[in-house]
C-alpha positions in Angstrom: -33.2 24.9 -4.9 -30.0 25.4 -6.9 -28.3 28.7 -7.4 -25.6 29.4 -9.9 -23.1 32.1 -8.9 -20.3 33.6 -11.0 -17.5 33.7 -8.4 -15.1 35.4 -10.8 -17.5 38.3 -11.1 -18.7 38.3 -7.5 -17.7 41.0 -5.1 -17.5 40.1 -1.5 -17.1 43.6 -0.1 -19.9 45.4 1.6 -21.4 48.4 -0.1 -24.5 50.4 0.7 -26.3 49.2 -2.4 -26.1 45.5 -1.5 -29.4 43.8 -1.0 -28.6 41.9 2.3 -31.6 39.5 1.8 -30.3 38.4 -1.6 -26.8 38.0 -0.3 -28.1 35.9 2.6 -30.0 33.7 0.2 -26.9 33.3 -2.0 -24.9 32.4 1.1 -27.5 29.8 2.1 -27.5 28.4 -1.4 -23.7 28.1 -1.3 -23.8 26.4 2.1 -26.3 23.9 0.7 -24.0 23.3 -2.2 -21.0 22.8 0.1 -23.0 20.2 2.0 -23.8 18.4 -1.2 -20.2 18.5 -2.4 -19.0 17.2 1.0 -21.4 14.3 0.7 -20.1 13.6 -2.8 -16.5 13.9 -1.7 -17.1 11.5 1.3 -18.7 8.9 -1.0 -15.9 9.2 -3.5 -13.3 8.7 -0.8 -15.1 5.7 0.6 -15.3 4.2 -2.9 -11.6 5.0 -3.5 -10.6 3.3 -0.3 -12.6 0.2 -1.3 -11.0 0.0 -4.7 -7.5 0.7 -3.4 -7.8 -2.1 -0.7 -9.1 -4.5 -3.3 -6.2 -3.7 -5.6 -3.8 -4.1 -2.7 -5.2 -7.5 -1.7 -5.1 -8.7 -5.4 -1.5 -7.5 -5.8 -0.5 -9.2 -2.5 -2.2 -12.5 -3.6 -0.1 -12.3 -6.8 3.1 -11.5 -4.9 3.3 -8.0 -6.3 3.8 -4.8 -4.3 2.1 -1.4 -4.7 3.2 0.6 -7.7 5.3 3.6 -6.6 4.8 5.0 -10.1 1.1 5.1 -9.7 1.3 6.5 -6.2 3.7 9.3 -7.4 1.3 10.1 -10.3 -1.6 10.4 -7.8 0.5 12.7 -5.6 1.4 14.9 -8.6 -2.3 15.3 -9.5 -3.1 16.4 -6.0 0.0 18.5 -5.9 -1.7 20.7 -8.5 -3.6 22.0 -5.4 -0.4 23.1 -3.7 1.1 21.7 -0.5 -2.3 21.1 1.1 -3.3 19.1 -2.0 -0.2 17.0 -1.7 -1.0 16.4 2.0 -4.5 15.4 1.0 -3.1 13.0 -1.6 -0.8 11.4 1.0 -3.8 10.9 3.3 -5.8 9.3 0.6 -3.0 6.9 -0.2 -2.7 6.0 3.5 -6.4 5.5 3.8 -6.5 3.3 0.8 -3.8 1.1 2.4 -6.0 0.8 5.5 -3.6 2.7 7.7 -6.0 5.4 8.8 -9.8 6.0 8.8 -10.7 2.5 10.2 
């Protein structure tokens, strides 16, 4: 079951003409979507960690260090989400280095 909801047009205030059954169904559908998104995010983070560790090992074998330019670029992308996004980016970089999440 998949539901498409226009969040820009949605109103989350309670009014007397709201059909609570429909609202509950929409909330359930959104919870289901959040669970699917969480699974997708977790799989992507696991894959990112694998790739980052492989790159790190390959660079170390060649006597190269991590690219600060690439890391700063990644942090800028996540920074588009604000301070919490930057924090998320830092956590992903640390996880990719094998420093957390083991």
